[in-house]
Z-matrix of the N, CA and C atoms (Angstrom, degrees):
N
C 1 1.517
C 2 1.515 1 104.46
N 3 1.303 2 112.98 1 136.68
C 4 1.480 3 113.84 2 177.60
C 5 1.503 4 115.99 3 -79.98
N 6 1.277 5 117.53 4 174.88
C 7 1.512 6 120.84 5 -167.99
C 8 1.589 7 107.07 6 -63.50
N 9 1.421 8 117.76 7 -45.61
C 10 1.342 9 119.86 8 -174.87
C 11 1.650 10 114.53 9 -60.45
N 12 1.376 11 109.60 10 -38.83
C 13 1.496 12 117.68 11 -179.88
C 14 1.551 13 106.98 12 -69.49
N 15 1.302 14 120.73 13 -43.35
C 16 1.531 15 121.11 14 174.64
C 17 1.539 16 113.24 15 -55.01
N 18 1.522 17 114.31 16 -44.77
C 19 1.363 18 114.49 17 179.62
C 20 1.498 19 113.83 18 -68.39
N 21 1.310 20 120.61 19 -34.03
C 22 1.387 21 120.14 20 -178.75
C 23 1.540 22 110.46 21 -79.44
N 24 1.249 23 120.30 22 -21.15
C 25 1.553 24 124.16 23 171.68
C 26 1.463 25 106.75 24 -68.31
N 27 1.341 26 118.18 25 -43.89
C 28 1.593 27 119.00 26 175.70
C 29 1.393 28 109.89 27 -60.63
N 30 1.349 29 124.05 28 -53.28
C 31 1.481 30 128.09 29 178.85
C 32 1.428 31 111.88 30 -53.00
N 33 1.480 32 116.01 31 -41.14
C 34 1.626 33 111.63 32 173.75
C 35 1.403 34 112.74 33 -64.53
N 36 1.345 35 121.14 34 -43.41
C 37 1.457 36 127.11 35 -179.10
C 38 1.556 37 112.46 36 -55.95
N 39 1.216 38 114.45 37 -44.34
C 40 1.426 39 114.94 38 -173.85
C 41 1.541 40 114.53 39 -81.41
N 42 1.348 41 112.01 40 -2.83
C 43 1.453 42 113.53 41 167.79
C 44 1.380 43 117.60 42 -56.07
N 45 1.424 44 114.34 43 -27.14
C 46 1.473 45 118.45 44 178.74
C 47 1.404 46 116.85 45 -60.73
N 48 1.311 47 117.76 46 -17.17
C 49 1.488 48 124.01 47 -172.93
C 50 1.566 49 103.22 48 -61.71
N 51 1.325 50 120.19 49 -28.63
C 52 1.495 51 122.98 50 177.98
C 53 1.427 52 108.94 51 -65.09
N 54 1.304 53 126.46 52 -11.87
C 55 1.341 54 126.00 53 -171.22
C 56 1.576 55 110.65 54 -112.94
N 57 1.341 56 116.94 55 -1.05
C 58 1.456 57 122.01 56 178.91
C 59 1.474 58 105.58 57 -80.68
N 60 1.360 59 121.92 58 108.46
C 61 1.550 60 120.34 59 178.44
C 62 1.496 61 105.88 60 -83.97
N 63 1.311 62 111.19 61 141.86
C 64 1.518 63 119.24 62 173.20
C 65 1.576 64 106.85 63 -109.02
N 66 1.303 65 113.96 64 167.54
C 67 1.521 66 124.51 65 178.31
C 68 1.576 67 113.51 66 -78.70
N 69 1.339 68 113.37 67 3.86
C 70 1.540 69 117.79 68 179.87
C 71 1.459 70 106.62 69 -89.95
N 72 1.291 71 118.43 70 142.75
C 73 1.542 72 122.99 71 168.76
C 74 1.366 73 112.13 72 -86.98
N 75 1.223 74 127.07 73 143.79
C 76 1.376 75 126.36 74 164.39
C 77 1.457 76 106.85 75 -61.13
N 78 1.351 77 119.61 76 171.98
C 79 1.567 78 120.43 77 -168.65
C 80 1.516 79 107.94 78 -83.27
N 81 1.351 80 116.54 79 -0.61
C 82 1.441 81 114.76 80 172.77
C 83 1.533 82 112.64 81 -75.44
N 84 1.473 83 109.39 82 -13.44
C 85 1.507 84 116.56 83 -179.12
C 86 1.439 85 114.38 84 71.58
N 87 1.383 86 117.88 85 14.02
C 88 1.523 87 118.46 86 175.45
C 89 1.447 88 112.13 87 -120.56
N 90 1.338 89 121.39 88 -37.84
C 91 1.576 90 121.09 89 -172.58
C 92 1.534 91 108.91 90 -108.86
N 93 1.320 92 115.54 91 145.31
C 94 1.340 93 128.57 92 179.01
C 95 1.540 94 107.83 93 -78.81
N 96 1.334 95 116.27 94 133.10
C 97 1.446 96 122.66 95 176.60
C 98 1.362 97 110.97 96 -69.93
N 99 1.444 98 114.40 97 146.54
C 100 1.561 99 116.54 98 165.43
C 101 1.399 100 113.65 99 -104.67
N 102 1.338 101 121.93 100 170.05
C 103 1.427 102 124.81 101 -170.66
C 104 1.621 103 110.95 102 -66.17
N 105 1.212 104 117.52 103 -27.21
C 106 1.460 105 120.39 104 -176.91
C 107 1.557 106 105.97 105 -72.56
N 108 1.293 107 117.88 106 -42.98
C 109 1.418 108 125.16 107 -178.88
C 110 1.564 109 106.05 108 -61.33
N 111 1.335 110 116.28 109 -48.83
C 112 1.471 111 123.41 110 178.13
C 113 1.339 112 113.13 111 -53.07
N 114 1.360 113 121.57 112 -52.71
C 115 1.319 114 127.71 113 -174.47
C 116 1.618 115 112.81 114 -65.99
N 117 1.392 116 110.96 115 -37.45
C 118 1.521 117 113.24 116 175.06
C 119 1.539 118 111.40 117 -63.21
N 120 1.348 119 114.44 118 -45.99
C 121 1.470 120 122.00 119 -172.98
C 122 1.448 121 105.56 120 -64.80
N 123 1.331 122 122.35 121 -43.99
C 124 1.349 123 133.37 122 179.49
C 125 1.597 124 112.50 123 -53.31
N 126 1.371 125 112.03 124 -47.28
C 127 1.479 126 117.99 125 178.77
C 128 1.550 127 108.31 126 -65.20
N 129 1.305 128 117.43 127 -40.62
C 130 1.470 129 117.99 128 -175.32
C 131 1.597 130 105.36 129 -69.61
N 132 1.343 131 117.90 130 -37.60
C 133 1.477 132 122.28 131 178.98
C 134 1.489 133 107.83 132 -60.75
N 135 1.386 134 124.05 133 -39.99
C 136 1.422 135 128.06 134 176.47
C 137 1.484 136 109.46 135 -59.98
N 138 1.291 137 118.67 136 -45.03
C 139 1.457 138 120.96 137 -177.59
C 140 1.564 139 110.71 138 -68.29
N 141 1.315 140 115.94 139 -42.64
C 142 1.534 141 121.92 140 179.90
C 143 1.505 142 112.29 141 -70.37
N 144 1.383 143 117.83 142 -43.57
C 145 1.488 144 123.99 143 -165.88
C 146 1.392 145 116.90 144 -101.12
N 147 1.518 146 119.70 145 -2.71
C 148 1.425 147 124.74 146 -176.89
C 149 1.496 148 113.66 147 -50.14
N 150 1.272 149 116.43 148 -34.11
C 151 1.564 150 120.89 149 -175.07
C 152 1.542 151 109.75 150 -60.20
N 153 1.307 152 116.72 151 -24.89
C 154 1.496 153 118.57 152 -178.96
C 155 1.443 154 114.73 153 -90.62
N 156 1.312 155 116.41 154 5.91
C 157 1.456 156 124.62 155 174.13
C 158 1.528 157 117.17 156 -71.26
N 159 1.335 158 116.99 157 150.82
C 160 1.436 159 123.49 158 -169.36
C 161 1.621 160 106.03 159 -63.94
N 162 1.265 161 111.13 160 -41.45
C 163 1.560 162 116.25 161 -176.05
C 164 1.504 163 112.97 162 -112.82
N 165 1.344 164 115.76 163 113.16
C 166 1.406 165 123.10 164 -178.52
C 167 1.466 166 113.56 165 -76.24
N 168 1.279 167 121.77 166 -9.98
C 169 1.372 168 126.91 167 177.74
C 170 1.510 169 118.97 168 -85.49
N 171 1.267 170 121.49 169 12.63
C 172 1.456 171 124.50 170 -163.56
C 173 1.583 172 106.90 171 -80.69
N 174 1.408 173 111.44 172 162.89
C 175 1.441 174 114.55 173 172.35
C 176 1.450 175 106.61 174 -93.29
N 177 1.363 176 116.10 175 109.62
C 178 1.381 177 124.66 176 -173.35
C 179 1.601 178 110.50 177 -66.12
N 180 1.280 179 117.82 178 -38.25
C 181 1.375 180 120.55 179 178.48
C 182 1.462 181 111.49 180 -58.92
N 183 1.292 182 121.28 181 -43.52
C 184 1.349 183 127.26 182 179.66
C 185 1.618 184 114.80 183 -64.24
N 186 1.382 185 112.23 184 -35.44
C 187 1.398 186 115.13 185 177.63
C 188 1.615 187 108.18 186 -64.59
N 189 1.367 188 113.58 187 -46.53
C 190 1.439 189 120.22 188 -179.82
C 191 1.490 190 115.90 189 -60.33
N 192 1.375 191 114.01 190 -32.64
C 193 1.483 192 120.20 191 177.60
C 194 1.543 193 109.35 192 -72.42
N 195 1.425 194 115.15 193 -34.47
C 196 1.514 195 117.98 194 -178.50
C 197 1.453 196 110.10 195 -69.80
N 198 1.443 197 116.89 196 -39.30
C 199 1.511 198 117.45 197 -175.18
C 200 1.453 199 107.78 198 -75.19
N 201 1.432 200 119.98 199 -26.86
C 202 1.557 201 118.62 200 -177.60
C 203 1.563 202 107.56 201 -77.04
N 204 1.433 203 121.24 202 -19.58
C 205 1.394 204 112.64 203 179.06
C 206 1.559 205 112.32 204 -112.83
N 207 1.369 206 117.75 205 -2.83
C 208 1.452 207 116.05 206 -166.07
C 209 1.569 208 113.59 207 -61.48
N 210 1.360 209 116.72 208 -27.38
C 211 1.540 210 117.45 209 -178.85
C 212 1.542 211 115.16 210 -101.85
N 213 1.368 212 116.57 211 10.00
C 214 1.456 213 118.38 212 -177.20
C 215 1.557 214 108.55 213 -62.65
N 216 1.388 215 114.67 214 -32.72
C 217 1.416 216 113.91 215 -178.99
C 218 1.569 217 117.25 216 -62.22
N 219 1.400 218 112.55 217 -19.65
C 220 1.501 219 116.47 218 174.96
C 221 1.470 220 117.88 219 -63.57
N 222 1.374 221 114.39 220 -13.48
C 223 1.433 222 115.28 221 167.23
C 224 1.395 223 116.68 222 -54.11
N 225 1.233 224 118.17 223 -39.85
C 226 1.545 225 122.88 224 177.06
C 227 1.556 226 108.58 225 -95.28
N 228 1.297 227 116.62 226 -44.70
C 229 1.460 228 120.34 227 -170.47
C 230 1.420 229 114.06 228 -84.83
N 231 1.296 230 126.66 229 -17.37
C 232 1.372 231 131.83 230 -175.90
C 233 1.510 232 116.38 231 77.83
N 234 1.200 233 115.92 232 163.80
C 235 1.503 234 118.96 233 175.33
C 236 1.483 235 111.96 234 -75.70
N 237 1.343 236 121.14 235 125.04
C 238 1.461 237 127.02 236 174.64
C 239 1.403 238 112.01 237 -91.74
N 240 1.299 239 129.73 238 108.71
C 241 1.446 240 124.99 239 -174.93
C 242 1.459 241 107.69 240 -69.58
N 243 1.418 242 110.48 241 139.27
C 244 1.422 243 122.15 242 -170.82
C 245 1.574 244 113.76 243 -50.43
N 246 1.308 245 115.14 244 -34.83
C 247 1.510 246 116.98 245 -170.21
C 248 1.523 247 109.48 246 -107.20
N 249 1.289 248 117.46 247 17.96
C 250 1.573 249 119.42 248 175.18
C 251 1.509 250 106.45 249 -104.21
N 252 1.471 251 109.20 250 100.57
C 253 1.460 252 116.76 251 -172.25
C 254 1.536 253 107.68 252 -73.47
N 255 1.342 254 123.23 253 -30.70
C 256 1.448 255 120.82 254 178.32
C 257 1.603 256 112.61 255 -65.92
N 258 1.348 257 114.02 256 -42.23
C 259 1.485 258 117.40 257 -178.80
C 260 1.680 259 109.94 258 -64.17
N 261 1.387 260 112.82 259 -23.87
C 262 1.464 261 111.74 260 -176.40
C 263 1.405 262 111.87 261 -77.26
N 264 1.396 263 121.60 262 -15.36
C 265 1.431 264 125.16 263 -173.12
C 266 1.623 265 112.41 264 -60.42
N 267 1.343 266 113.82 265 -41.04
C 268 1.560 267 112.37 266 179.55
C 269 1.513 268 107.55 267 -112.80
N 270 1.302 269 121.99 268 17.34
C 271 1.521 270 129.08 269 174.84
C 272 1.489 271 110.77 270 -45.77
N 273 1.263 272 113.96 271 -55.57
C 274 1.504 273 118.55 272 -170.94
C 275 1.409 274 109.99 273 -66.94
N 276 1.322 275 124.49 274 -42.05
C 277 1.489 276 121.29 275 178.99
C 278 1.448 277 111.83 276 -68.79
N 279 1.375 278 119.68 277 -37.30
C 280 1.442 279 121.02 278 176.19
C 281 1.514 280 112.60 279 -59.29
N 282 1.268 281 116.24 280 -47.12
C 283 1.498 282 122.17 281 -175.40
C 284 1.522 283 111.07 282 -73.43
N 285 1.406 284 119.85 283 -27.37
C 286 1.495 285 120.55 284 174.00
C 287 1.462 286 108.76 285 -65.04
N 288 1.313 287 114.20 286 -50.63
C 289 1.429 288 119.71 287 174.09
C 290 1.506 289 121.14 288 -48.90
N 291 1.450 290 110.45 289 -42.54
C 292 1.465 291 116.60 290 -177.89
C 293 1.591 292 104.42 291 -78.66
N 294 1.260 293 121.66 292 -30.96
C 295 1.450 294 118.34 293 175.44
C 296 1.442 295 115.27 294 -60.21
N 297 1.394 296 112.62 295 -41.55
C 298 1.518 297 118.69 296 -179.76
C 299 1.437 298 105.20 297 -64.10
N 300 1.224 299 122.88 298 -48.31
C 301 1.462 300 120.70 299 -167.86
C 302 1.613 301 109.27 300 -75.37
N 303 1.325 302 120.88 301 -45.20
C 304 1.479 303 123.14 302 -176.01
C 305 1.449 304 109.69 303 -70.17
N 306 1.224 305 123.01 304 -53.18
C 307 1.526 306 126.72 305 -174.44
C 308 1.581 307 101.52 306 -66.90
N 309 1.307 308 120.50 307 -38.36
C 310 1.465 309 126.20 308 177.70
C 311 1.575 310 114.23 309 -52.61
N 312 1.342 311 118.72 310 -21.46
C 313 1.446 312 125.99 311 176.67
C 314 1.590 313 110.90 312 -65.28
N 315 1.291 314 115.00 313 -30.84
C 316 1.393 315 119.70 314 -178.57
C 317 1.535 316 113.49 315 -79.96
N 318 1.320 317 118.61 316 160.34
C 319 1.550 318 122.71 317 169.56
C 320 1.593 319 106.27 318 -50.13
N 321 1.263 320 110.72 319 148.10
C 322 1.491 321 126.15 320 -173.04
C 323 1.612 322 112.53 321 -45.53
N 324 1.365 323 108.47 322 -43.54
C 325 1.534 324 108.52 323 -176.16
C 326 1.447 325 112.99 324 -73.95
N 327 1.279 326 115.40 325 -37.50
C 328 1.530 327 119.56 326 178.95
C 329 1.460 328 112.05 327 -71.82
N 330 1.332 329 117.99 328 -40.34
C 331 1.519 330 122.17 329 175.38
C 332 1.492 331 111.69 330 -62.49
N 333 1.340 332 120.03 331 -32.40
C 334 1.470 333 121.40 332 173.13
C 335 1.502 334 112.26 333 -70.65
N 336 1.224 335 114.44 334 -44.49
C 337 1.443 336 120.42 335 177.33
C 338 1.601 337 114.20 336 -62.17
N 339 1.290 338 119.83 337 -46.26
C 340 1.406 339 122.94 338 171.39
C 341 1.522 340 119.69 339 -58.95
N 342 1.371 341 112.35 340 -37.98
C 343 1.464 342 116.71 341 -177.91
C 344 1.494 343 113.10 342 -79.91
N 345 1.422 344 110.16 343 -33.12
C 346 1.538 345 111.87 344 167.37
C 347 1.493 346 117.11 345 -60.01
N 348 1.403 347 114.94 346 -42.07
C 349 1.333 348 116.91 347 -179.89
C 350 1.504 349 112.97 348 -70.97
N 351 1.290 350 119.10 349 -37.57
C 352 1.408 351 121.30 350 175.53
C 353 1.549 352 111.29 351 -67.15
N 354 1.269 353 126.94 352 -36.17
C 355 1.493 354 127.52 353 170.43
C 356 1.401 355 113.90 354 -66.39
N 357 1.288 356 120.03 355 -35.32
C 358 1.457 357 119.97 356 173.07
C 359 1.516 358 111.18 357 -65.59
N 360 1.304 359 119.20 358 -43.71
C 361 1.521 360 118.00 359 173.80
C 362 1.493 361 109.56 360 -56.48
N 363 1.319 362 120.87 361 -50.77
C 364 1.419 363 124.61 362 -175.88
C 365 1.498 364 111.49 363 -57.00
N 366 1.440 365 115.95 364 -39.52
C 367 1.522 366 117.94 365 -177.64
C 368 1.487 367 110.72 366 -73.86
N 369 1.191 368 123.62 367 -20.79
C 370 1.372 369 134.74 368 178.19
C 371 1.558 370 111.43 369 41.98
N 372 1.366 371 111.32 370 53.34
C 373 1.498 372 117.67 371 176.76
C 374 1.542 373 117.20 372 -112.23
N 375 1.315 374 116.81 373 -30.71
C 376 1.370 375 120.10 374 179.49
C 377 1.594 376 107.12 375 -79.01
N 378 1.354 377 110.47 376 157.75
C 379 1.536 378 115.00 377 176.87
C 380 1.520 379 114.29 378 -53.42
N 381 1.314 380 115.21 379 -40.86
C 382 1.444 381 117.92 380 178.99
C 383 1.537 382 113.85 381 -67.47
N 384 1.251 383 112.56 382 -39.80
C 385 1.594 384 116.19 383 175.44
C 386 1.479 385 111.72 384 -67.13
N 387 1.290 386 118.51 385 -38.20
C 388 1.380 387 123.19 386 -176.63
C 389 1.566 388 109.79 387 -67.39
N 390 1.263 389 119.98 388 -37.72
C 391 1.476 390 122.98 389 174.43
C 392 1.569 391 108.81 390 -72.45
N 393 1.259 392 116.34 391 -45.21
C 394 1.477 393 117.37 392 179.68
C 395 1.614 394 110.13 393 -56.93
N 396 1.309 395 117.83 394 -45.57
C 397 1.425 396 121.81 395 -178.45
C 398 1.509 397 111.19 396 -68.98
N 399 1.328 398 116.80 397 -36.27
C 400 1.456 399 117.90 398 -179.47
C 401 1.599 400 106.10 399 -65.98
N 402 1.155 401 122.58 400 -44.55
C 403 1.488 402 122.87 401 176.34
C 404 1.511 403 112.35 402 -65.10
N 405 1.345 404 119.29 403 -39.14
C 406 1.481 405 120.23 404 176.63
C 407 1.522 406 114.28 405 -60.90
N 408 1.337 407 114.90 406 -29.55
C 409 1.381 408 124.97 407 174.24
C 410 1.567 409 113.99 408 -74.23
N 411 1.364 410 109.02 409 -53.96
C 412 1.374 411 117.26 410 -174.48
C 413 1.531 412 112.42 411 -61.23
N 414 1.317 413 120.76 412 -49.00
C 415 1.486 414 124.34 413 -172.21
C 416 1.585 415 113.64 414 -50.79
N 417 1.324 416 116.79 415 -43.66
C 418 1.503 417 118.26 416 -177.91
C 419 1.550 418 106.59 417 -64.14
N 420 1.392 419 112.94 418 -43.52
C 421 1.482 420 115.48 419 -176.65
C 422 1.590 421 106.50 420 -60.72
N 423 1.298 422 117.79 421 -42.06
C 424 1.473 423 117.12 422 178.72
C 425 1.527 424 114.22 423 -61.98
N 426 1.465 425 114.88 424 -44.35
C 427 1.318 426 115.71 425 168.27
C 428 1.557 427 120.25 426 -53.31
N 429 1.312 428 113.81 427 -43.02
C 430 1.505 429 118.38 428 176.61
C 431 1.547 430 110.42 429 -63.01
N 432 1.265 431 118.14 430 -41.15
C 433 1.409 432 123.43 431 178.08
C 434 1.504 433 108.47 432 -58.23
N 435 1.385 434 116.06 433 -56.10
C 436 1.493 435 118.75 434 -171.78
C 437 1.438 436 111.36 435 -69.39
N 438 1.382 437 120.32 436 -17.16
C 439 1.533 438 120.14 437 175.59
C 440 1.418 439 114.33 438 -102.49
N 441 1.378 440 116.39 439 25.37
C 442 1.452 441 131.18 440 173.21
C 443 1.550 442 110.31 441 56.34
N 444 1.338 443 114.13 442 44.87
C 445 1.448 444 121.71 443 174.81
C 446 1.569 445 116.98 444 57.39
N 447 1.403 446 118.68 445 31.09
C 448 1.395 447 124.01 446 178.48
C 449 1.571 448 111.41 447 -56.29
N 450 1.237 449 113.50 448 -48.92
C 451 1.617 450 114.83 449 -172.13
C 452 1.698 451 108.06 450 -80.17
N 453 1.351 452 112.14 451 -32.09
C 454 1.436 453 117.12 452 175.97
C 455 1.607 454 103.96 453 -54.72
N 456 1.321 455 112.75 454 -54.97
C 457 1.454 456 116.96 455 -174.66
C 458 1.576 457 114.45 456 -64.13
N 459 1.319 458 113.19 457 -37.87
C 460 1.467 459 120.78 458 -177.23
C 461 1.647 460 105.50 459 -65.35
N 462 1.190 461 116.70 460 -38.94
C 463 1.446 462 115.85 461 174.45
C 464 1.524 463 124.64 462 -98.76
N 465 1.317 464 113.45 463 11.65
C 466 1.500 465 121.55 464 171.29
C 467 1.539 466 108.85 465 72.13
N 468 1.258 467 119.57 466 29.80
C 469 1.460 468 118.61 467 -178.74
C 470 1.542 469 111.12 468 -83.15
N 471 1.424 470 115.55 469 139.14
C 472 1.406 471 122.08 470 179.05
C 473 1.493 472 111.89 471 -109.35
N 474 1.365 473 114.60 472 172.85
C 475 1.368 474 120.56 473 -167.64
C 476 1.630 475 108.80 474 -66.12
N 477 1.478 476 107.26 475 -37.86
C 478 1.441 477 112.08 476 -179.26
C 479 1.528 478 112.59 477 -67.54
N 480 1.329 479 117.38 478 -30.05
C 481 1.541 480 121.31 479 176.85
C 482 1.497 481 108.53 480 -65.91
N 483 1.379 482 114.94 481 -41.20
C 484 1.431 483 117.23 482 -177.16
C 485 1.541 484 113.11 483 -68.74
N 486 1.413 485 113.41 484 -36.41
C 487 1.417 486 115.46 485 178.98
C 488 1.488 487 114.06 486 -72.22
N 489 1.363 488 115.81 487 -41.66
C 490 1.396 489 120.60 488 177.58
C 491 1.717 490 110.67 489 -60.51
N 492 1.183 491 115.36 490 -51.45
C 493 1.546 492 121.40 491 177.53
C 494 1.399 493 111.06 492 -55.68
N 495 1.236 494 124.21 493 -37.36
C 496 1.478 495 127.15 494 -170.72
C 497 1.474 496 118.85 495 -106.95
N 498 1.303 497 117.97 496 4.74
C 499 1.438 498 122.86 497 -178.50
C 500 1.475 499 116.53 498 -53.66
N 501 1.445 500 114.06 499 -27.35
C 502 1.514 501 118.00 500 -177.91
C 503 1.573 502 111.10 501 -73.78
N 504 1.268 503 118.93 502 -2.13
C 505 1.454 504 120.45 503 170.54
C 506 1.509 505 110.84 504 -54.45
N 507 1.381 506 114.40 505 -40.21
C 508 1.417 507 121.90 506 -178.93
C 509 1.531 508 113.41 507 -54.33
N 510 1.340 509 117.66 508 -41.65
C 511 1.484 510 121.84 509 178.60
C 512 1.520 511 112.13 510 -58.54
N 513 1.237 512 122.05 511 -34.75
C 514 1.450 513 123.22 512 171.45
C 515 1.634 514 118.22 513 -90.50
N 516 1.199 515 114.76 514 -27.23
C 517 1.417 516 116.63 515 -173.44
C 518 1.639 517 112.10 516 -160.05
N 519 1.336 518 115.67 517 88.58
C 520 1.478 519 116.22 518 -179.43
C 521 1.560 520 110.34 519 -59.06
N 522 1.322 521 116.72 520 -26.40
C 523 1.512 522 115.38 521 -178.47
C 524 1.426 523 108.49 522 -77.54
N 525 1.367 524 123.36 523 -32.98
C 526 1.469 525 117.88 524 174.45
C 527 1.484 526 113.60 525 -74.85
N 528 1.412 527 118.83 526 -26.73
C 529 1.474 528 118.11 527 173.11
C 530 1.401 529 114.04 528 -69.01
N 531 1.313 530 119.86 529 -40.17
C 532 1.478 531 125.07 530 172.68
C 533 1.536 532 111.93 531 -56.04
N 534 1.351 533 114.10 532 -44.91
C 535 1.534 534 114.48 533 174.18
C 536 1.506 535 116.33 534 -70.87
N 537 1.326 536 117.04 535 -28.77
C 538 1.544 537 125.80 536 177.36
C 539 1.541 538 107.05 537 -64.57
N 540 1.296 539 116.63 538 -46.73
C 541 1.521 540 121.47 539 179.75
C 542 1.489 541 112.71 540 -63.82
N 543 1.281 542 116.81 541 -37.10
C 544 1.554 543 123.46 542 172.61
C 545 1.509 544 108.61 543 -66.24
N 546 1.184 545 121.20 544 -49.22
C 547 1.422 546 129.98 545 172.84
C 548 1.439 547 115.39 546 -45.34
N 549 1.346 548 114.79 547 -56.98
C 550 1.439 549 124.91 548 174.32
C 551 1.609 550 110.74 549 -53.57
N 552 1.301 551 113.80 550 -50.55
C 553 1.578 552 119.46 551 -177.18
C 554 1.546 553 106.08 552 -60.44
N 555 1.334 554 116.91 553 -45.04
C 556 1.400 555 116.84 554 177.08
C 557 1.587 556 119.06 555 -64.13
N 558 1.368 557 108.54 556 -42.27
C 559 1.415 558 112.95 557 170.17
C 560 1.513 559 118.37 558 -51.52
N 561 1.277 560 114.15 559 -45.41
C 562 1.418 561 124.70 560 173.18
C 563 1.629 562 112.88 561 -50.67
N 564 1.349 563 107.68 562 -55.20
C 565 1.502 564 120.31 563 -179.27
C 566 1.487 565 108.39 564 -60.23
N 567 1.311 566 121.47 565 -36.66
C 568 1.485 567 121.09 566 -175.44
C 569 1.505 568 107.44 567 -87.84
N 570 1.265 569 126.10 568 -7.44
C 571 1.464 570 128.99 569 178.43
C 572 1.503 571 110.41 570 84.14
N 573 1.262 572 119.00 571 20.27
C 574 1.376 573 121.90 572 171.07
C 575 1.527 574 117.99 573 -75.41
N 576 1.293 575 111.83 574 -24.87
C 577 1.494 576 125.73 575 -163.54
C 578 1.540 577 105.91 576 -141.21
N 579 1.391 578 116.99 577 128.04
C 580 1.395 579 125.60 578 175.26
C 581 1.485 580 113.62 579 -68.39
N 582 1.436 581 119.74 580 130.15
C 583 1.361 582 118.81 581 177.39
C 584 1.625 583 110.23 582 -82.93
N 585 1.224 584 120.83 583 129.76
C 586 1.511 585 119.74 584 -178.00
C 587 1.499 586 103.27 585 -83.53
N 588 1.396 587 109.70 586 135.14
C 589 1.434 588 119.57 587 -176.31
C 590 1.725 589 103.16 588 -79.77
N 591 1.266 590 108.96 589 122.89
C 592 1.498 591 121.63 590 177.62
C 593 1.563 592 111.07 591 -70.79
N 594 1.350 593 110.37 592 120.27
C 595 1.541 594 116.62 593 175.70
C 596 1.477 595 117.35 594 -69.74
């Protein structure tokens, strides 16, 4: 198969991302978001909010590329709900297998480039990956807040669960983490989010 056909096969395969439903509601509060919508919104969030990142010397193009491809693996691995601890046990293994197959549809050089970028995102160690991950965690929190906590309530999520799950936002953006903590406190006050009783 020639290079163009491999590239088109990959683009055809990733069209399925539009059908992977997440547990995040669109801000209309009615419709569940799909992975493609999430990736697009996240890429725009990176463009708009990058000034609040911890490191101002980042490669913005690289961050955008990361967030556009970060969930492609969910075509095979499925979406793993943030607060489903059982589903997280084999998430890494499922997603690695998916990355191998899906990126492997591309010509070898592009397959390697995509997989390397995806692995960098997953490791969350570089300044670019830290910002990408911070916004990947922040945006669903913002959706939940703007939809008055419908999904938080549906899944029995508490304030402490949200804070624990999303603490890594601080690694990429202390400013966003400070805002996120205020948002969680306000969500509790407004009844969007259950306060966990401290033992």
